[in-house]
C-alpha positions in Angstrom: 103.5 72.4 157.4 100.8 74.6 158.8 101.2 78.3 159.5 99.8 79.6 162.9 96.2 80.6 162.7 97.1 84.2 163.7 99.5 84.6 160.8 96.9 83.3 158.4 94.3 85.8 159.7 96.9 88.6 159.3 97.6 87.6 155.7 93.9 87.4 155.0 93.4 90.9 156.3 96.2 92.2 154.2 94.8 90.6 151.1 91.4 92.2 151.7 93.1 95.6 152.2 95.2 95.4 149.1 92.3 94.2 146.8 90.6 96.6 144.4 87.6 98.3 146.0 84.1 97.8 144.6 83.5 100.1 141.6 79.8 100.5 142.6 80.3 103.6 144.6 82.6 105.1 142.0 80.1 104.3 139.2 77.2 105.8 141.1 79.2 108.9 141.9 80.2 109.5 138.2 76.6 108.8 137.1 75.3 111.3 139.7 77.6 114.0 138.4 76.5 113.2 134.9 72.8 113.4 135.7 73.5 116.7 137.5 75.0 118.1 134.3 72.2 116.8 132.2 69.7 118.6 134.4 71.8 121.8 134.2 71.9 121.6 130.4 68.1 121.0 130.2 67.5 123.9 132.6 69.8 126.1 130.5 68.0 125.2 127.2 64.6 125.8 128.7 65.5 129.1 130.3 67.2 130.4 127.2 64.1 129.6 125.1 61.7 131.2 127.6 63.1 134.6 126.4 62.6 136.0 129.9 66.2 135.9 131.0 68.3 138.9 131.9 71.9 139.1 130.6 74.3 140.1 133.3 76.4 142.5 131.2 75.0 145.5 129.5 76.6 144.5 126.2 74.4 141.4 126.2 75.3 137.8 126.1 77.6 136.2 123.6 75.7 134.6 120.8 76.5 130.9 120.0 75.0 127.7 118.8 73.5 125.8 121.7 74.6 122.3 120.6 78.1 123.5 119.9 78.2 124.8 123.4 77.0 121.4 124.8 79.6 119.4 122.8 82.4 121.9 123.8 81.3 121.7 127.5 81.2 117.9 127.7 84.4 117.3 125.7 86.7 119.5 127.8 89.9 117.6 128.5 90.8 119.8 131.5 87.2 119.4 132.7 85.3 116.2 132.8 88.1 114.0 131.4 90.7 115.1 133.9 88.2 115.2 136.8 86.8 111.7 135.9 90.4 110.4 135.8 91.1 111.9 139.2 87.9 110.4 140.7 88.6 107.0 139.2 92.2 106.9 140.3 91.7 108.1 143.9 88.9 105.6 144.3 90.4 102.5 142.7 93.8 103.0 144.4 92.2 103.5 147.8 93.6 107.0 148.1 90.5 108.3 149.9 89.8 108.0 153.6 88.1 104.6 154.5 84.8 106.3 155.3 84.3 107.2 151.6 84.0 103.5 150.6 81.1 103.0 153.0 77.7 102.6 151.4 76.0 102.5 154.9 73.6 105.3 155.9 72.3 108.1 153.7 73.4 111.6 152.7 74.5 113.7 155.7 73.6 117.3 155.0 76.2 118.5 157.5 79.0 116.6 155.8 77.9 117.9 152.4 77.8 121.5 153.6 81.2 121.1 155.2 82.7 119.7 152.0 81.3 122.6 150.0 82.6 125.2 152.4 86.1 123.6 152.8 86.4 123.0 149.1 85.4 126.6 148.2 87.8 128.1 150.8 90.7 126.0 149.4 89.7 126.8 145.8 89.5 130.5 146.6 93.1 130.5 148.1 94.4 128.5 145.1 92.6 130.9 142.7 94.2 133.9 144.4 97.6 132.2 144.4 97.4 131.7 140.6 96.7 135.4 140.2 99.3 136.7 142.6 102.3 134.4 142.9 103.8 135.2 139.6 102.9 136.4 136.1 104.4 133.3 134.6 102.3 131.0 136.7 99.1 133.0 135.9 100.0 132.9 132.2 100.5 129.1 132.1 97.6 128.2 134.4 94.6 130.5 134.8 94.9 133.0 132.0 93.4 130.7 129.3 90.1 130.7 131.3 90.2 134.5 131.6 89.9 135.0 127.8 86.2 134.8 128.5 85.4 138.4 129.7 81.7 137.8 129.2 81.4 134.0 129.9 78.7 131.7 128.9 77.5 128.7 131.0 79.5 126.3 128.7 82.8 128.0 129.5 82.8 126.7 133.1 85.5 124.0 132.6 87.3 125.6 129.6 90.7 126.5 130.8 94.0 124.6 131.1 95.2 121.4 132.7 97.5 123.2 135.3 94.5 125.3 136.3 92.3 122.3 136.9 95.0 120.6 138.9 95.8 123.6 141.0 92.3 125.0 141.6 90.1 121.8 141.6 92.0 118.5 142.0 94.4 119.5 144.8 91.6 121.3 146.8 89.3 118.2 146.2 91.9 115.8 147.6 92.6 118.0 150.7 88.9 118.4 151.3 88.4 114.6 151.2 91.0 114.2 153.9 89.6 117.0 156.1 85.9 116.1 155.9 85.3 112.3 156.3 81.9 111.1 155.0 80.3 108.1 153.4 79.9 107.5 149.7 76.4 109.0 149.5 77.5 112.3 150.9 80.5 112.3 148.6 78.2 111.8 145.6 75.8 114.6 146.8 78.8 117.0 147.3 80.3 116.2 143.9 77.0 116.6 142.1 76.2 119.9 143.8 79.7 121.3 143.3 80.0 120.5 139.6 76.5 121.8 138.9 76.9 125.0 140.9 80.3 125.7 139.3 78.7 125.4 135.9 75.7 127.6 136.8 77.8 130.5 138.0 79.3 130.8 134.5 75.9 131.4 133.0 75.5 134.5 130.8 72.3 135.5 132.7 71.0 136.0 136.2 69.2 133.0 137.7 65.8 133.4 139.5 67.5 132.5 142.8 70.4 134.9 142.5 68.9 137.9 144.5 68.4 135.5 147.5 71.8 133.9 147.1 73.5 137.3 147.0 71.8 138.3 150.3 73.0 135.2 152.1 76.5 135.2 150.6 76.2 132.3 148.1 78.0 132.7 144.8 76.0 133.9 141.8 76.5 134.2 138.1 76.8 137.9 138.6 79.4 137.6 141.3 81.5 135.4 139.0 81.1 137.7 136.0 82.7 140.4 138.2 85.8 138.3 138.5 85.9 137.6 134.7 85.5 141.3 134.0 87.8 143.0 136.6 90.1 140.0 137.5 91.1 141.2 141.1 87.7 140.7 142.8 85.5 137.7 143.8 88.0 134.9 143.9 85.4 132.6 145.5 83.0 130.5 143.5 80.3 128.9 145.6 80.4 131.4 148.5 81.4 135.0 148.8 82.3 134.8 152.5 86.0 134.5 152.0 86.1 137.5 149.6 84.1 139.6 152.1 86.6 138.6 154.9 89.6 139.4 152.7 88.2 142.6 151.3 88.1 141.4 147.7 84.4 141.2 147.2 82.6 143.5 144.7 78.9 143.3 144.1 77.8 143.0 140.5 75.4 145.8 141.2 78.3 148.1 141.6 79.9 147.4 138.2 79.0 150.1 135.7 79.1 147.6 132.7 76.6 145.3 134.4 72.8 145.6 134.5 71.1 146.6 137.8 68.1 144.3 137.4 70.0 141.1 138.0 
């Protein structure tokens, strides 16, 4: 009539393991990314209206309505909708390493830096593969994003679903399984990554870009090079991988770009 105590404990552990995880960490993570994007948009608005910004390309920046840009940016299916679905699915179905569900401790800068580096390396390789494996693959995945030869900040996530899956979601999942961290470090990484990826699509040079270029961090100018010449600067957050593979080109060496960026 009564099962052995050991069997009951085993069943209880299985029940806990199979239950849905708390959505608190997920909710805070999504909120953190959203807050990061809000700050990026506010920064973009203020910087544009200061009238002291320097367009990267000599032809000048593309003219557009700011609020149209905001609505286009936030409504991208292949951007925030797909990314939000990925984050929700991997969290709720417990597809992440166990450490990611821990709310103990605080943000670990080493773990965040490791995530950014691993993610950017994987994204660089995926980016290069989309360009080089086959013309058909490039046409169906990454080419829609390359219609922006002179991108604006709000073009960051404007591409295609296959492109987002190949170049963002797959590298994200591999990164999570390579670098094990707690929920706070995951939030910090996600916020920095999404904000930085948006900022490098800006139509102007940021105040910190000269410093970033000296230490090998990705800048808006570096990414404009890729949009303009296609076969250089496959990296996004860091230029280390391109420099190692011989595919780096400084924006200062592009004739169609300004030299005061």
